[in-house]
BAFI-3210 file (N, C-alpha, C; in Angstrom, 3 decimals, decimal comma, padded with zeros to 6 digits):
// residues 107
n [1|2|3|4|5|6|7|8|9|10|11|12|13|14|15|16|17|18|19|20|21|22|23|24|25|26|27|28|29|30|31|32|33|34|35|36|37|38|39|40|41|42|43|44|45|46|47|48|49|50|51|52|53|54|55|56|57|58|59|60|61|62|63|64|65|66|67|68|69|70|71|72|73|74|75|76|77|78|79|80|81|82|83|84|85|86|87|88|89|90|91|92|93|94|95|96|97|98|99|100|101|102|103|104|105|106|107]
n.u [027,693|025,579|024,548|021,950|020,881|021,035|019,227|016,874|016,649|016,315|013,857|012,177|012,413|011,326|008,687|008,051|008,231|006,227|003,949|004,077|003,562|000,932|-000,265|000,154|-001,367|-003,859|-004,236|-004,727|-007,168|-007,329|-007,063|-007,347|-009,519|-008,433|-010,050|-011,991|-014,707|-015,439|-014,665|-016,254|-018,781|-021,868|-022,509|-024,354|-024,231|-021,585|-021,664|-023,255|-021,903|-019,798|-016,651|-014,408|-013,580|-012,850|-010,770|-008,926|-008,493|-007,355|-005,081|-003,597|-003,125|-001,595|000,590|001,680|002,316|004,235|006,271|006,822|007,916|010,173|011,618|012,055|013,649|015,859|016,779|017,684|019,782|021,552|022,220|021,235|019,502|018,158|016,804|014,569|012,844|011,493|009,479|007,362|005,731|004,814|003,371|001,343|000,198|-000,827|-002,784|-004,472|-005,258|-006,611|-008,800|-010,083|-010,637|-012,303|-014,541|-015,249|-015,836|-017,994|-020,079]
n.v [003,240|003,225|000,879|001,375|002,645|000,543|-001,239|000,299|000,534|-002,175|-002,733|-001,014|-002,117|-004,638|-003,942|-002,963|-005,327|-006,826|-005,284|-005,619|-008,358|-008,463|-006,900|-008,508|-010,776|-009,570|-008,778|-011,241|-011,762|-012,919|-013,759|-011,566|-008,811|-005,717|-003,145|-000,326|-000,175|-002,826|-003,738|-002,247|-003,023|-004,766|-008,255|-009,288|-007,378|-007,743|-010,265|-009,750|-007,863|-006,858|-007,917|-007,742|-005,158|-003,882|-005,450|-004,974|-002,199|-002,105|-003,659|-002,088|000,215|-000,872|-001,773|000,655|001,777|-000,062|000,485|003,074|002,611|001,195|003,239|004,896|003,178|002,941|005,542|005,674|003,805|004,749|007,277|009,607|012,413|013,455|011,428|011,270|013,085|011,701|010,514|012,297|012,617|010,000|009,644|011,492|010,244|007,903|008,934|010,400|008,361|006,629|008,221|008,878|006,327|005,297|006,963|006,260|003,519|003,718|004,552]
n.w [008,220|010,983|013,518|014,265|012,015|010,188|011,345|011,195|008,400|007,745|009,003|007,565|004,977|005,471|005,992|003,441|001,900|003,134|002,487|-000,284|-000,539|000,477|-001,486|-003,779|-003,088|-002,953|-005,606|-006,647|-005,602|-003,058|000,432|003,340|002,960|002,783|003,070|003,669|002,966|002,907|005,456|007,258|006,537|007,041|007,807|005,989|003,953|003,147|001,974|-000,239|-001,761|-004,550|-004,583|-006,152|-007,380|-005,021|-003,999|-006,049|-005,786|-003,208|-003,702|-005,528|-004,000|-001,878|-003,358|-004,294|-001,800|-000,983|-002,837|-001,977|000,588|-000,188|-001,413|000,806|002,368|000,649|000,719|003,331|003,294|001,264|002,113|000,904|000,600|-001,526|-002,713|-001,205|-002,345|-004,272|-002,908|-002,583|-005,055|-005,122|-002,739|-003,204|-005,431|-004,272|-002,500|-004,255|-006,040|-004,260|-003,425|-005,886|-006,966|-004,989|-005,219|-007,833|-007,553|-005,877|-007,494]
ca.u [026,341|025,490|023,636|020,589|020,460|020,822|017,963|015,790|016,527|015,755|012,431|011,485|012,341|010,377|007,361|007,866|007,973|004,901|002,953|004,122|002,866|-000,494|-000,674|000,113|-002,531|-005,064|-004,403|-005,257|-008,451|-007,149|-006,692|-008,228|-009,754|-008,101|-010,789|-012,975|-016,064|-015,672|-014,485|-017,371|-020,056|-022,446|-022,296|-025,235|-023,686|-020,350|-022,008|-023,898|-021,085|-018,804|-015,369|-013,319|-012,992|-012,264|-009,470|-008,035|-008,135|-006,419|-003,829|-002,846|-002,669|-000,494|001,743|002,281|002,931|005,447|007,278|007,169|008,826|011,453|012,318|012,501|014,778|016,999|017,263|018,441|021,006|022,474|022,460|020,966|018,193|017,469|015,920|013,316|011,966|010,664|008,349|006,260|004,739|004,233|002,349|000,223|-000,443|-001,609|-003,960|-005,372|-005,845|-007,572|-010,014|-010,762|-011,168|-013,430|-015,684|-015,617|-016,452|-019,268|-021,119]
ca.v [003,192|002,729|-000,261|001,912|002,865|-000,779|-001,769|001,093|000,132|-003,529|-002,640|-000,377|-003,084|-005,681|-003,357|-002,923|-006,696|-007,196|-004,614|-006,236|-009,644|-008,148|-006,446|-009,678|-011,591|-008,825|-008,881|-012,586|-011,844|-013,862|-013,189|-010,587|-007,630|-004,498|-002,052|000,167|-000,521|-004,208|-003,898|-001,658|-003,543|-005,843|-009,575|-009,416|-006,513|-008,363|-011,375|-009,249|-006,905|-007,301|-007,668|-007,631|-003,818|-003,537|-006,119|-004,270|-000,928|-002,393|-004,155|-000,973|001,073|-001,543|-001,775|001,992|001,929|-000,872|001,284|004,188|002,132|000,886|004,517|005,317|002,321|003,323|006,815|005,386|003,080|005,526|008,594|010,639|013,011|013,762|010,303|011,570|013,855|010,747|010,143|013,261|012,230|008,692|009,878|012,132|009,224|007,019|009,655|010,703|007,110|006,124|009,042|008,747|004,969|005,145|007,618|005,462|002,267|004,075|004,817]
ca.w [008,701|012,352|013,681|014,310|010,633|009,593|011,889|010,602|006,995|007,715|009,349|006,435|003,888|005,871|005,755|001,984|001,440|003,648|001,644|-001,608|-000,427|000,588|-002,811|-004,655|-002,718|-003,300|-007,059|-006,913|-004,887|-001,962|001,718|003,963|002,132|003,525|002,461|004,631|002,535|003,312|006,900|007,993|006,050|007,845|007,233|004,823|002,896|002,662|001,095|-001,450|-002,523|-005,513|-003,913|-007,116|-007,455|-003,728|-003,968|-006,980|-005,170|-002,113|-004,275|-006,100|-002,898|-001,178|-004,252|-004,233|-000,479|-000,990|-003,543|-001,105|001,626|-000,838|-001,583|002,140|002,726|-000,190|001,235|004,556|002,960|000,429|002,726|-000,098|000,884|-002,779|-002,978|-000,508|-003,231|-005,012|-002,060|-002,715|-006,067|-004,799|-001,708|-003,901|-006,267|-003,393|-002,001|-005,372|-006,510|-003,268|-003,460|-007,176|-007,124|-004,055|-005,865|-009,011|-007,088|-005,249|-008,498]
c.u [026,330|024,505|022,183|020,047|020,214|019,489|016,776|015,566|015,898|014,261|011,636|011,358|011,398|008,944|007,066|007,529|006,587|003,802|002,925|003,393|001,350|-001,035|-000,815|-001,112|-003,834|-005,307|-004,984|-006,604|-008,417|-006,823|-007,711|-008,336|-009,557|-008,763|-011,879|-014,397|-016,411|-015,628|-015,694|-018,738|-020,559|-022,228|-023,135|-024,704|-022,409|-020,639|-022,566|-022,965|-020,127|-017,426|-014,227|-012,749|-012,346|-010,896|-008,471|-007,569|-007,109|-005,064|-002,978|-002,312|-001,505|000,755|002,449|002,943|004,209|006,578|007,755|008,168|010,166|012,277|012,854|013,711|016,028|017,614|018,107|019,788|022,018|022,791|022,225|019,567|017,445|016,519|014,566|012,339|011,080|009,427|007,134|005,273|004,082|003,142|001,117|-000,532|-001,319|-002,899|-004,953|-006,033|-006,903|-008,879|-010,785|-011,362|-012,328|-014,689|-016,174|-016,313|-017,839|-020,403|-021,820]
c.v [002,607|001,571|000,196|002,133|001,546|-001,370|-001,030|000,697|-001,255|-003,507|-002,051|-001,352|-004,243|-005,188|-003,339|-004,313|-007,160|-006,572|-005,214|-007,582|-009,427|-007,706|-007,628|-010,536|-010,886|-008,840|-010,236|-012,819|-012,891|-013,106|-012,185|-009,368|-006,384|-003,300|-001,625|-000,188|-001,944|-004,368|-003,400|-002,146|-004,644|-007,171|-009,772|-008,594|-007,114|-009,481|-010,893|-008,397|-007,595|-006,926|-007,410|-006,205|-003,378|-004,189|-005,388|-002,944|-001,145|-002,844|-003,014|-000,060|000,418|-001,638|-000,423|002,248|001,106|-000,130|002,456|003,749|001,673|002,154|005,011|004,496|002,646|004,629|006,599|004,748|003,956|006,913|009,744|011,184|013,403|012,635|010,553|012,356|012,947|010,332|011,035|012,861|010,888|008,814|010,521|011,123|008,300|007,699|009,914|009,436|006,591|006,902|008,820|007,346|004,706|005,787|006,780|004,166|002,552|004,300|003,593]
c.w [010,105|012,418|013,737|012,905|009,912|010,054|011,284|009,150|006,885|008,009|008,184|005,264|004,214|005,659|004,256|001,437|001,901|002,805|000,245|-001,602|-000,328|-000,766|-003,763|-004,363|-003,080|-004,809|-007,452|-006,231|-003,775|-000,686|002,226|003,067|002,980|002,858|003,432|004,253|002,959|004,830|007,676|007,525|006,994|007,122|005,971|003,649|002,309|001,674|-000,239|-002,322|-003,483|-004,963|-004,887|-007,223|-006,140|-003,567|-004,865|-006,389|-004,061|-002,651|-004,822|-005,002|-002,160|-002,052|-004,223|-002,880|-000,362|-001,697|-002,690|-000,033|001,042|-001,043|-000,237|002,581|001,928|000,296|002,494|004,214|002,225|000,978|001,752|000,123|-000,387|-003,168|-002,323|-001,378|-004,081|-004,212|-002,297|-003,807|-005,774|-003,742|-002,341|-004,762|-005,436|-002,954|-003,123|-005,887|-005,544|-003,321|-004,751|-007,339|-006,172|-004,642|-007,041|-008,597|-006,512|-006,234|-008,943]
res [x|x|x|x|x|x|x|x|x|x|x|x|x|x|x|x|x|x|x|x|x|x|x|x|x|x|x|x|x|x|x|x|x|x|x|x|x|x|x|x|x|x|x|x|x|x|x|x|x|x|x|x|x|x|x|x|x|x|x|x|x|x|x|x|x|x|x|x|x|x|x|x|x|x|x|x|x|x|x|x|x|x|x|x|x|x|x|x|x|x|x|x|x|x|x|x|x|x|x|x|x|x|x|x|x|x|x]
***
C-alpha cells in the first residue's frame, strides 16, 4: 500500500468515527441537532418543536453513514472492489430511511 492509500484510508476512518460519535450523541439527545427541520426553524419554532424524533432520525442516518465510511475504508485497505458492492444497499437504505422518516415525522 502506498502512503497516499494509507492517508486516504485514515481520513475515511476518521470520518467514520466522527459520524459514529455524532450518532451516539444524537441517540442520547445531546449536542447539536443536525436536522434541516431544526436548522431552518425560527427560534420560536425550535423552542416549541419535539426534538426527540429529529435526534433519532439524525442518529440513525449518521450511524448508517458511519457504516458506509467503514466499508469504504475497508475497500481501500483490502484492495477488494467487491467490498464496494456493499455500499449500494447502504446508500439506498440511508436515502430511503431519510425520506420515509421525514414524511412520518411531518405527520
